[in-house]
PDB file of the backbone (N, CA, C, O) and the ligand in Angstrom, with CONECT records:
HET     ZN  A 101       1
ATOM      1  N   MET A   1       6.773  -9.711 -69.831  1.00  0.00           N
ATOM      2  CA  MET A   1       7.292  -8.460 -69.260  1.00  0.00           C
ATOM      3  C   MET A   1       6.494  -8.118 -68.009  1.00  0.00           C
ATOM      4  O   MET A   1       5.278  -7.932 -68.061  1.00  0.00           O
ATOM      5  N   ILE A   2       7.178  -8.040 -66.921  1.00  0.00           N
ATOM      6  CA  ILE A   2       6.520  -7.755 -65.649  1.00  0.00           C
ATOM      7  C   ILE A   2       6.521  -6.248 -65.396  1.00  0.00           C
ATOM      8  O   ILE A   2       7.573  -5.612 -65.471  1.00  0.00           O
ATOM      9  N   PRO A   3       5.350  -5.667 -65.094  1.00  0.00           N
ATOM     10  CA  PRO A   3       5.289  -4.209 -64.904  1.00  0.00           C
ATOM     11  C   PRO A   3       6.114  -3.742 -63.707  1.00  0.00           C
ATOM     12  O   PRO A   3       6.293  -4.458 -62.722  1.00  0.00           O
ATOM     13  N   PHE A   4       6.610  -2.502 -63.836  1.00  0.00           N
ATOM     14  CA  PHE A   4       7.468  -1.927 -62.803  1.00  0.00           C
ATOM     15  C   PHE A   4       6.771  -1.873 -61.453  1.00  0.00           C
ATOM     16  O   PHE A   4       7.416  -2.000 -60.412  1.00  0.00           O
ATOM     17  N   ARG A   5       5.456  -1.684 -61.466  1.00  0.00           N
ATOM     18  CA  ARG A   5       4.769  -1.571 -60.174  1.00  0.00           C
ATOM     19  C   ARG A   5       4.755  -2.888 -59.397  1.00  0.00           C
ATOM     20  O   ARG A   5       4.408  -2.907 -58.216  1.00  0.00           O
ATOM     21  N   ASN A   6       5.126  -3.979 -60.048  1.00  0.00           N
ATOM     22  CA  ASN A   6       5.238  -5.255 -59.348  1.00  0.00           C
ATOM     23  C   ASN A   6       6.628  -5.456 -58.723  1.00  0.00           C
ATOM     24  O   ASN A   6       6.913  -6.508 -58.152  1.00  0.00           O
ATOM     25  N   SER A   7       7.472  -4.450 -58.839  1.00  0.00           N
ATOM     26  CA  SER A   7       8.857  -4.654 -58.419  1.00  0.00           C
ATOM     27  C   SER A   7       9.124  -4.141 -57.004  1.00  0.00           C
ATOM     28  O   SER A   7       8.488  -3.201 -56.529  1.00  0.00           O
ATOM     29  N   LEU A   8      10.068  -4.778 -56.365  1.00  0.00           N
ATOM     30  CA  LEU A   8      10.452  -4.440 -54.999  1.00  0.00           C
ATOM     31  C   LEU A   8      11.974  -4.333 -54.951  1.00  0.00           C
ATOM     32  O   LEU A   8      12.671  -5.320 -55.186  1.00  0.00           O
ATOM     33  N   PRO A   9      12.495  -3.140 -54.648  1.00  0.00           N
ATOM     34  CA  PRO A   9      13.951  -3.006 -54.595  1.00  0.00           C
ATOM     35  C   PRO A   9      14.550  -3.828 -53.449  1.00  0.00           C
ATOM     36  O   PRO A   9      13.960  -3.925 -52.373  1.00  0.00           O
ATOM     37  N   TYR A  10      15.697  -4.403 -53.684  1.00  0.00           N
ATOM     38  CA  TYR A  10      16.353  -5.179 -52.633  1.00  0.00           C
ATOM     39  C   TYR A  10      17.850  -4.919 -52.668  1.00  0.00           C
ATOM     40  O   TYR A  10      18.390  -4.394 -53.642  1.00  0.00           O
ATOM     41  N   ASP A  11      18.495  -5.296 -51.596  1.00  0.00           N
ATOM     42  CA  ASP A  11      19.948  -5.363 -51.631  1.00  0.00           C
ATOM     43  C   ASP A  11      20.426  -6.526 -50.777  1.00  0.00           C
ATOM     44  O   ASP A  11      19.675  -7.095 -49.985  1.00  0.00           O
ATOM     45  N   ILE A  12      21.683  -6.859 -50.960  1.00  0.00           N
ATOM     46  CA  ILE A  12      22.267  -7.997 -50.253  1.00  0.00           C
ATOM     47  C   ILE A  12      23.353  -7.471 -49.329  1.00  0.00           C
ATOM     48  O   ILE A  12      24.254  -6.743 -49.745  1.00  0.00           O
ATOM     49  N   GLN A  13      23.243  -7.856 -48.067  1.00  0.00           N
ATOM     50  CA  GLN A  13      24.273  -7.488 -47.089  1.00  0.00           C
ATOM     51  C   GLN A  13      24.624  -8.716 -46.284  1.00  0.00           C
ATOM     52  O   GLN A  13      23.738  -9.403 -45.776  1.00  0.00           O
ATOM     53  N   MET A  14      25.889  -8.996 -46.164  1.00  0.00           N
ATOM     54  CA  MET A  14      26.356 -10.154 -45.403  1.00  0.00           C
ATOM     55  C   MET A  14      25.634 -11.436 -45.829  1.00  0.00           C
ATOM     56  O   MET A  14      25.272 -12.276 -45.004  1.00  0.00           O
ATOM     57  N   ASN A  15      25.440 -11.553 -47.135  1.00  0.00           N
ATOM     58  CA  ASN A  15      24.802 -12.746 -47.694  1.00  0.00           C
ATOM     59  C   ASN A  15      23.326 -12.905 -47.303  1.00  0.00           C
ATOM     60  O   ASN A  15      22.757 -13.989 -47.431  1.00  0.00           O
ATOM     61  N   GLU A  16      22.715 -11.817 -46.829  1.00  0.00           N
ATOM     62  CA  GLU A  16      21.293 -11.826 -46.517  1.00  0.00           C
ATOM     63  C   GLU A  16      20.590 -10.888 -47.494  1.00  0.00           C
ATOM     64  O   GLU A  16      21.152  -9.888 -47.941  1.00  0.00           O
ATOM     65  N   VAL A  17      19.343 -11.241 -47.811  1.00  0.00           N
ATOM     66  CA  VAL A  17      18.582 -10.426 -48.758  1.00  0.00           C
ATOM     67  C   VAL A  17      17.642  -9.500 -47.987  1.00  0.00           C
ATOM     68  O   VAL A  17      16.850  -9.955 -47.162  1.00  0.00           O
ATOM     69  N   TYR A  18      17.732  -8.218 -48.258  1.00  0.00           N
ATOM     70  CA  TYR A  18      16.905  -7.211 -47.586  1.00  0.00           C
ATOM     71  C   TYR A  18      16.030  -6.480 -48.588  1.00  0.00           C
ATOM     72  O   TYR A  18      16.484  -6.100 -49.667  1.00  0.00           O
ATOM     73  N   ALA A  19      14.763  -6.285 -48.217  1.00  0.00           N
ATOM     74  CA  ALA A  19      13.903  -5.385 -48.983  1.00  0.00           C
ATOM     75  C   ALA A  19      14.136  -3.975 -48.466  1.00  0.00           C
ATOM     76  O   ALA A  19      14.194  -3.760 -47.255  1.00  0.00           O
ATOM     77  N   SER A  20      14.268  -3.019 -49.367  1.00  0.00           N
ATOM     78  CA  SER A  20      14.482  -1.634 -48.938  1.00  0.00           C
ATOM     79  C   SER A  20      13.316  -1.158 -48.073  1.00  0.00           C
ATOM     80  O   SER A  20      13.504  -0.457 -47.079  1.00  0.00           O
ATOM     81  N   GLU A  21      12.110  -1.554 -48.476  1.00  0.00           N
ATOM     82  CA  GLU A  21      10.931  -1.174 -47.716  1.00  0.00           C
ATOM     83  C   GLU A  21       9.837  -2.196 -47.963  1.00  0.00           C
ATOM     84  O   GLU A  21       9.632  -2.632 -49.097  1.00  0.00           O
ATOM     85  N   CYS A  22       9.128  -2.583 -46.899  1.00  0.00           N
ATOM     86  CA  CYS A  22       8.011  -3.520 -47.069  1.00  0.00           C
ATOM     87  C   CYS A  22       6.882  -2.813 -47.806  1.00  0.00           C
ATOM     88  O   CYS A  22       6.464  -1.735 -47.384  1.00  0.00           O
ATOM     89  N   PRO A  23       6.376  -3.389 -48.895  1.00  0.00           N
ATOM     90  CA  PRO A  23       5.303  -2.726 -49.650  1.00  0.00           C
ATOM     91  C   PRO A  23       3.955  -2.782 -48.940  1.00  0.00           C
ATOM     92  O   PRO A  23       3.007  -2.108 -49.342  1.00  0.00           O
ATOM     93  N   PHE A  24       3.875  -3.583 -47.887  1.00  0.00           N
ATOM     94  CA  PHE A  24       2.588  -3.765 -47.207  1.00  0.00           C
ATOM     95  C   PHE A  24       2.457  -2.912 -45.956  1.00  0.00           C
ATOM     96  O   PHE A  24       1.400  -2.326 -45.720  1.00  0.00           O
ATOM     97  N   CYS A  25       3.497  -2.834 -45.159  1.00  0.00           N
ATOM     98  CA  CYS A  25       3.401  -2.088 -43.896  1.00  0.00           C
ATOM     99  C   CYS A  25       4.374  -0.911 -43.827  1.00  0.00           C
ATOM    100  O   CYS A  25       4.295  -0.106 -42.899  1.00  0.00           O
ATOM    101  N   GLY A  26       5.283  -0.797 -44.784  1.00  0.00           N
ATOM    102  CA  GLY A  26       6.167   0.357 -44.820  1.00  0.00           C
ATOM    103  C   GLY A  26       7.432   0.219 -43.984  1.00  0.00           C
ATOM    104  O   GLY A  26       8.253   1.135 -43.953  1.00  0.00           O
ATOM    105  N   GLU A  27       7.600  -0.906 -43.311  1.00  0.00           N
ATOM    106  CA  GLU A  27       8.817  -1.153 -42.538  1.00  0.00           C
ATOM    107  C   GLU A  27      10.033  -1.063 -43.469  1.00  0.00           C
ATOM    108  O   GLU A  27      10.012  -1.595 -44.579  1.00  0.00           O
ATOM    109  N   SER A  28      11.082  -0.391 -43.012  1.00  0.00           N
ATOM    110  CA  SER A  28      12.250  -0.255 -43.867  1.00  0.00           C
ATOM    111  C   SER A  28      13.300  -1.306 -43.538  1.00  0.00           C
ATOM    112  O   SER A  28      13.410  -1.772 -42.404  1.00  0.00           O
ATOM    113  N   HIS A  29      14.062  -1.662 -44.556  1.00  0.00           N
ATOM    114  CA  HIS A  29      15.192  -2.565 -44.435  1.00  0.00           C
ATOM    115  C   HIS A  29      14.792  -3.883 -43.758  1.00  0.00           C
ATOM    116  O   HIS A  29      15.266  -4.212 -42.671  1.00  0.00           O
ATOM    117  N   VAL A  30      13.927  -4.609 -44.420  1.00  0.00           N
ATOM    118  CA  VAL A  30      13.398  -5.858 -43.880  1.00  0.00           C
ATOM    119  C   VAL A  30      14.214  -7.039 -44.416  1.00  0.00           C
ATOM    120  O   VAL A  30      14.352  -7.216 -45.626  1.00  0.00           O
ATOM    121  N   ARG A  31      14.738  -7.826 -43.510  1.00  0.00           N
ATOM    122  CA  ARG A  31      15.480  -9.013 -43.943  1.00  0.00           C
ATOM    123  C   ARG A  31      14.486 -10.089 -44.389  1.00  0.00           C
ATOM    124  O   ARG A  31      13.606 -10.489 -43.627  1.00  0.00           O
ATOM    125  N   LEU A  32      14.637 -10.542 -45.612  1.00  0.00           N
ATOM    126  CA  LEU A  32      13.699 -11.491 -46.183  1.00  0.00           C
ATOM    127  C   LEU A  32      14.140 -12.922 -45.904  1.00  0.00           C
ATOM    128  O   LEU A  32      15.335 -13.208 -45.837  1.00  0.00           O
ATOM    129  N   PRO A  33      13.179 -13.811 -45.742  1.00  0.00           N
ATOM    130  CA  PRO A  33      13.502 -15.234 -45.565  1.00  0.00           C
ATOM    131  C   PRO A  33      13.813 -15.871 -46.915  1.00  0.00           C
ATOM    132  O   PRO A  33      13.110 -16.766 -47.384  1.00  0.00           O
ATOM    133  N   LEU A  34      14.871 -15.387 -47.512  1.00  0.00           N
ATOM    134  CA  LEU A  34      15.237 -15.784 -48.868  1.00  0.00           C
ATOM    135  C   LEU A  34      16.760 -15.872 -48.926  1.00  0.00           C
ATOM    136  O   LEU A  34      17.461 -14.927 -48.563  1.00  0.00           O
ATOM    137  N   LYS A  35      17.258 -17.006 -49.381  1.00  0.00           N
ATOM    138  CA  LYS A  35      18.706 -17.172 -49.474  1.00  0.00           C
ATOM    139  C   LYS A  35      19.213 -16.600 -50.796  1.00  0.00           C
ATOM    140  O   LYS A  35      18.474 -16.523 -51.778  1.00  0.00           O
ATOM    141  N   THR A  36      20.459 -16.210 -50.805  1.00  0.00           N
ATOM    142  CA  THR A  36      21.012 -15.658 -52.048  1.00  0.00           C
ATOM    143  C   THR A  36      21.010 -16.709 -53.157  1.00  0.00           C
ATOM    144  O   THR A  36      20.869 -16.367 -54.331  1.00  0.00           O
ATOM    145  N   ALA A  37      21.163 -17.972 -52.799  1.00  0.00           N
ATOM    146  CA  ALA A  37      21.104 -19.033 -53.809  1.00  0.00           C
ATOM    147  C   ALA A  37      19.704 -19.112 -54.425  1.00  0.00           C
ATOM    148  O   ALA A  37      19.551 -19.356 -55.621  1.00  0.00           O
ATOM    149  N   GLU A  38      18.682 -18.899 -53.580  1.00  0.00           N
ATOM    150  CA  GLU A  38      17.303 -18.905 -54.090  1.00  0.00           C
ATOM    151  C   GLU A  38      17.065 -17.692 -54.986  1.00  0.00           C
ATOM    152  O   GLU A  38      16.348 -17.763 -55.984  1.00  0.00           O
ATOM    153  N   LEU A  39      17.683 -16.581 -54.604  1.00  0.00           N
ATOM    154  CA  LEU A  39      17.600 -15.376 -55.426  1.00  0.00           C
ATOM    155  C   LEU A  39      18.164 -15.647 -56.826  1.00  0.00           C
ATOM    156  O   LEU A  39      17.591 -15.222 -57.829  1.00  0.00           O
ATOM    157  N   GLU A  40      19.266 -16.342 -56.878  1.00  0.00           N
ATOM    158  CA  GLU A  40      19.866 -16.687 -58.173  1.00  0.00           C
ATOM    159  C   GLU A  40      18.910 -17.538 -59.011  1.00  0.00           C
ATOM    160  O   GLU A  40      18.808 -17.367 -60.226  1.00  0.00           O
ATOM    161  N   GLN A  41      18.218 -18.453 -58.342  1.00  0.00           N
ATOM    162  CA  GLN A  41      17.260 -19.304 -59.074  1.00  0.00           C
ATOM    163  C   GLN A  41      16.077 -18.487 -59.578  1.00  0.00           C
ATOM    164  O   GLN A  41      15.573 -18.715 -60.678  1.00  0.00           O
ATOM    165  N   LEU A  42      15.638 -17.528 -58.756  1.00  0.00           N
ATOM    166  CA  LEU A  42      14.575 -16.616 -59.188  1.00  0.00           C
ATOM    167  C   LEU A  42      15.024 -15.819 -60.406  1.00  0.00           C
ATOM    168  O   LEU A  42      14.284 -15.659 -61.376  1.00  0.00           O
ATOM    169  N   ARG A  43      16.238 -15.332 -60.331  1.00  0.00           N
ATOM    170  CA  ARG A  43      16.763 -14.519 -61.427  1.00  0.00           C
ATOM    171  C   ARG A  43      16.868 -15.301 -62.718  1.00  0.00           C
ATOM    172  O   ARG A  43      16.704 -14.754 -63.808  1.00  0.00           O
ATOM    173  N   GLY A  44      17.139 -16.569 -62.586  1.00  0.00           N
ATOM    174  CA  GLY A  44      17.233 -17.409 -63.774  1.00  0.00           C
ATOM    175  C   GLY A  44      15.887 -17.909 -64.256  1.00  0.00           C
ATOM    176  O   GLY A  44      15.800 -18.621 -65.256  1.00  0.00           O
ATOM    177  N   GLY A  45      14.825 -17.529 -63.535  1.00  0.00           N
ATOM    178  CA  GLY A  45      13.503 -18.000 -63.904  1.00  0.00           C
ATOM    179  C   GLY A  45      13.312 -19.482 -63.635  1.00  0.00           C
ATOM    180  O   GLY A  45      12.434 -20.122 -64.215  1.00  0.00           O
ATOM    181  N   LEU A  46      14.149 -20.026 -62.744  1.00  0.00           N
ATOM    182  CA  LEU A  46      14.110 -21.462 -62.483  1.00  0.00           C
ATOM    183  C   LEU A  46      13.066 -21.857 -61.457  1.00  0.00           C
ATOM    184  O   LEU A  46      12.691 -23.024 -61.352  1.00  0.00           O
ATOM    185  N   MET A  47      12.599 -20.870 -60.698  1.00  0.00           N
ATOM    186  CA  MET A  47      11.577 -21.190 -59.699  1.00  0.00           C
ATOM    187  C   MET A  47      10.831 -19.930 -59.317  1.00  0.00           C
ATOM    188  O   MET A  47      11.265 -18.811 -59.589  1.00  0.00           O
ATOM    189  N   LYS A  48       9.684 -20.151 -58.671  1.00  0.00           N
ATOM    190  CA  LYS A  48       8.955 -19.069 -58.045  1.00  0.00           C
ATOM    191  C   LYS A  48       9.060 -19.309 -56.541  1.00  0.00           C
ATOM    192  O   LYS A  48       9.381 -20.410 -56.093  1.00  0.00           O
ATOM    193  N   ARG A  49       8.783 -18.260 -55.778  1.00  0.00           N
ATOM    194  CA  ARG A  49       9.014 -18.405 -54.346  1.00  0.00           C
ATOM    195  C   ARG A  49       8.011 -17.556 -53.573  1.00  0.00           C
ATOM    196  O   ARG A  49       7.890 -16.355 -53.815  1.00  0.00           O
ATOM    197  N   LEU A  50       7.289 -18.185 -52.638  1.00  0.00           N
ATOM    198  CA  LEU A  50       6.402 -17.439 -51.754  1.00  0.00           C
ATOM    199  C   LEU A  50       7.202 -17.004 -50.524  1.00  0.00           C
ATOM    200  O   LEU A  50       7.806 -17.825 -49.835  1.00  0.00           O
ATOM    201  N   VAL A  51       7.190 -15.703 -50.269  1.00  0.00           N
ATOM    202  CA  VAL A  51       7.897 -15.156 -49.113  1.00  0.00           C
ATOM    203  C   VAL A  51       6.860 -14.574 -48.161  1.00  0.00           C
ATOM    204  O   VAL A  51       5.964 -13.842 -48.582  1.00  0.00           O
ATOM    205  N   VAL A  52       6.982 -14.899 -46.879  1.00  0.00           N
ATOM    206  CA  VAL A  52       6.141 -14.264 -45.862  1.00  0.00           C
ATOM    207  C   VAL A  52       6.984 -13.186 -45.197  1.00  0.00           C
ATOM    208  O   VAL A  52       8.025 -13.468 -44.603  1.00  0.00           O
ATOM    209  N   MET A  53       6.517 -11.950 -45.306  1.00  0.00           N
ATOM    210  CA  MET A  53       7.274 -10.833 -44.753  1.00  0.00           C
ATOM    211  C   MET A  53       7.362 -10.986 -43.230  1.00  0.00           C
ATOM    212  O   MET A  53       6.337 -11.180 -42.575  1.00  0.00           O
ATOM    213  N   PRO A  54       8.555 -10.902 -42.665  1.00  0.00           N
ATOM    214  CA  PRO A  54       8.702 -11.095 -41.216  1.00  0.00           C
ATOM    215  C   PRO A  54       8.105  -9.945 -40.404  1.00  0.00           C
ATOM    216  O   PRO A  54       7.800 -10.117 -39.224  1.00  0.00           O
ATOM    217  N   CYS A  55       7.937  -8.778 -41.023  1.00  0.00           N
ATOM    218  CA  CYS A  55       7.442  -7.594 -40.306  1.00  0.00           C
ATOM    219  C   CYS A  55       5.944  -7.658 -40.076  1.00  0.00           C
ATOM    220  O   CYS A  55       5.477  -7.302 -38.995  1.00  0.00           O
ATOM    221  N   CYS A  56       5.171  -8.107 -41.072  1.00  0.00           N
ATOM    222  CA  CYS A  56       3.714  -8.022 -40.959  1.00  0.00           C
ATOM    223  C   CYS A  56       3.009  -9.287 -41.439  1.00  0.00           C
ATOM    224  O   CYS A  56       1.781  -9.320 -41.515  1.00  0.00           O
ATOM    225  N   ARG A  57       3.773 -10.322 -41.761  1.00  0.00           N
ATOM    226  CA  ARG A  57       3.239 -11.621 -42.179  1.00  0.00           C
ATOM    227  C   ARG A  57       2.511 -11.571 -43.515  1.00  0.00           C
ATOM    228  O   ARG A  57       1.810 -12.520 -43.867  1.00  0.00           O
ATOM    229  N   SER A  58       2.661 -10.497 -44.254  1.00  0.00           N
ATOM    230  CA  SER A  58       2.051 -10.439 -45.579  1.00  0.00           C
ATOM    231  C   SER A  58       2.769 -11.402 -46.508  1.00  0.00           C
ATOM    232  O   SER A  58       3.974 -11.621 -46.386  1.00  0.00           O
ATOM    233  N   ARG A  59       2.021 -11.970 -47.432  1.00  0.00           N
ATOM    234  CA  ARG A  59       2.591 -12.921 -48.370  1.00  0.00           C
ATOM    235  C   ARG A  59       2.929 -12.243 -49.675  1.00  0.00           C
ATOM    236  O   ARG A  59       2.189 -11.405 -50.190  1.00  0.00           O
ATOM    237  N   LEU A  60       4.077 -12.640 -50.186  1.00  0.00           N
ATOM    238  CA  LEU A  60       4.593 -12.033 -51.400  1.00  0.00           C
ATOM    239  C   LEU A  60       5.018 -13.173 -52.322  1.00  0.00           C
ATOM    240  O   LEU A  60       5.934 -13.933 -52.007  1.00  0.00           O
ATOM    241  N   GLN A  61       4.348 -13.281 -53.453  1.00  0.00           N
ATOM    242  CA  GLN A  61       4.712 -14.316 -54.416  1.00  0.00           C
ATOM    243  C   GLN A  61       5.730 -13.746 -55.389  1.00  0.00           C
ATOM    244  O   GLN A  61       5.410 -12.888 -56.210  1.00  0.00           O
ATOM    245  N   LEU A  62       6.943 -14.226 -55.289  1.00  0.00           N
ATOM    246  CA  LEU A  62       7.996 -13.763 -56.186  1.00  0.00           C
ATOM    247  C   LEU A  62       8.055 -14.662 -57.409  1.00  0.00           C
ATOM    248  O   LEU A  62       8.023 -15.888 -57.308  1.00  0.00           O
ATOM    249  N   VAL A  63       8.142 -14.016 -58.569  1.00  0.00           N
ATOM    250  CA  VAL A  63       8.161 -14.785 -59.813  1.00  0.00           C
ATOM    251  C   VAL A  63       9.432 -14.562 -60.633  1.00  0.00           C
ATOM    252  O   VAL A  63       9.725 -15.315 -61.562  1.00  0.00           O
ATOM    253  N   ASP A  64      10.183 -13.515 -60.272  1.00  0.00           N
ATOM    254  CA  ASP A  64      11.396 -13.215 -61.039  1.00  0.00           C
ATOM    255  C   ASP A  64      12.211 -12.211 -60.226  1.00  0.00           C
ATOM    256  O   ASP A  64      11.749 -11.692 -59.211  1.00  0.00           O
ATOM    257  N   ALA A  65      13.413 -11.953 -60.685  1.00  0.00           N
ATOM    258  CA  ALA A  65      14.255 -10.951 -60.042  1.00  0.00           C
ATOM    259  C   ALA A  65      15.289 -10.489 -61.053  1.00  0.00           C
ATOM    260  O   ALA A  65      15.633 -11.210 -61.989  1.00  0.00           O
ATOM    261  N   ASP A  66      15.780  -9.266 -60.845  1.00  0.00           N
ATOM    262  CA  ASP A  66      16.969  -8.852 -61.593  1.00  0.00           C
ATOM    263  C   ASP A  66      17.991  -8.373 -60.565  1.00  0.00           C
ATOM    264  O   ASP A  66      17.870  -8.683 -59.380  1.00  0.00           O
ATOM    265  N   SER A  67      18.982  -7.630 -61.006  1.00  0.00           N
ATOM    266  CA  SER A  67      20.053  -7.276 -60.075  1.00  0.00           C
ATOM    267  C   SER A  67      19.630  -6.235 -59.032  1.00  0.00           C
ATOM    268  O   SER A  67      20.335  -6.033 -58.044  1.00  0.00           O
ATOM    269  N   ASP A  68      18.508  -5.587 -59.241  1.00  0.00           N
ATOM    270  CA  ASP A  68      18.053  -4.543 -58.316  1.00  0.00           C
ATOM    271  C   ASP A  68      16.685  -4.804 -57.703  1.00  0.00           C
ATOM    272  O   ASP A  68      16.383  -4.322 -56.611  1.00  0.00           O
ATOM    273  N   TYR A  69      15.854  -5.573 -58.414  1.00  0.00           N
ATOM    274  CA  TYR A  69      14.462  -5.708 -58.006  1.00  0.00           C
ATOM    275  C   TYR A  69      14.020  -7.167 -57.918  1.00  0.00           C
ATOM    276  O   TYR A  69      14.405  -8.013 -58.725  1.00  0.00           O
ATOM    277  N   LEU A  70      13.201  -7.420 -56.909  1.00  0.00           N
ATOM    278  CA  LEU A  70      12.427  -8.646 -56.873  1.00  0.00           C
ATOM    279  C   LEU A  70      11.119  -8.346 -57.583  1.00  0.00           C
ATOM    280  O   LEU A  70      10.599  -7.234 -57.493  1.00  0.00           O
ATOM    281  N   LEU A  71      10.591  -9.324 -58.281  1.00  0.00           N
ATOM    282  CA  LEU A  71       9.366  -9.091 -59.036  1.00  0.00           C
ATOM    283  C   LEU A  71       8.273 -10.028 -58.545  1.00  0.00           C
ATOM    284  O   LEU A  71       8.465 -11.239 -58.440  1.00  0.00           O
ATOM    285  N   SER A  72       7.120  -9.436 -58.245  1.00  0.00           N
ATOM    286  CA  SER A  72       5.986 -10.181 -57.738  1.00  0.00           C
ATOM    287  C   SER A  72       4.960 -10.403 -58.833  1.00  0.00           C
ATOM    288  O   SER A  72       5.007  -9.759 -59.881  1.00  0.00           O
ATOM    289  N   ASN A  73       4.027 -11.321 -58.584  1.00  0.00           N
ATOM    290  CA  ASN A  73       2.944 -11.546 -59.539  1.00  0.00           C
ATOM    291  C   ASN A  73       1.830 -10.517 -59.371  1.00  0.00           C
ATOM    292  O   ASN A  73       0.890 -10.490 -60.165  1.00  0.00           O
ATOM    293  N   LYS A  74       1.926  -9.664 -58.337  1.00  0.00           N
ATOM    294  CA  LYS A  74       0.890  -8.655 -58.097  1.00  0.00           C
ATOM    295  C   LYS A  74       1.519  -7.271 -57.966  1.00  0.00           C
ATOM    296  O   LYS A  74       2.692  -7.158 -57.611  1.00  0.00           O
ATOM    297  N   PRO A  75       0.749  -6.215 -58.250  1.00  0.00           N
ATOM    298  CA  PRO A  75       1.280  -4.855 -58.066  1.00  0.00           C
ATOM    299  C   PRO A  75       1.616  -4.596 -56.598  1.00  0.00           C
ATOM    300  O   PRO A  75       0.856  -4.954 -55.698  1.00  0.00           O
ATOM    301  N   LEU A  76       2.760  -3.972 -56.380  1.00  0.00           N
ATOM    302  CA  LEU A  76       3.225  -3.660 -55.033  1.00  0.00           C
ATOM    303  C   LEU A  76       3.248  -2.160 -54.775  1.00  0.00           C
ATOM    304  O   LEU A  76       3.492  -1.714 -53.654  1.00  0.00           O
ATOM    305  N   ARG A  77       2.992  -1.395 -55.817  1.00  0.00           N
ATOM    306  CA  ARG A  77       2.991   0.058 -55.664  1.00  0.00           C
ATOM    307  C   ARG A  77       1.896   0.637 -56.546  1.00  0.00           C
ATOM    308  O   ARG A  77       1.486   0.036 -57.539  1.00  0.00           O
ATOM    309  N   ALA A  78       1.440   1.808 -56.162  1.00  0.00           N
ATOM    310  CA  ALA A  78       0.321   2.423 -56.875  1.00  0.00           C
ATOM    311  C   ALA A  78       0.765   2.954 -58.236  1.00  0.00           C
ATOM    312  O   ALA A  78      -0.048   3.507 -58.977  1.00  0.00           O
TER     313      ALA A  78
HETATM  314 ZN    ZN A 101       5.628  -5.531 -43.640  1.00  0.00          ZN2+
END
């Protein structure tokens, strides 16, 4: 069970994955270097994925996802 503070809300627009807000620098609506097919694999627990945020180059290790949230191996919120 991954704690809620490790979660990052996302949405999909035009087949692109967007974070509602970068947990590191606060930039809003950041397009992630993540394909929707990769998102499906994350959701199935089939892979983990390191994402480098395009806004501030922070690294985000994704370990799971559900229909609303990406889940990291580290806390993203206080
Ligand atoms: Zn950022």
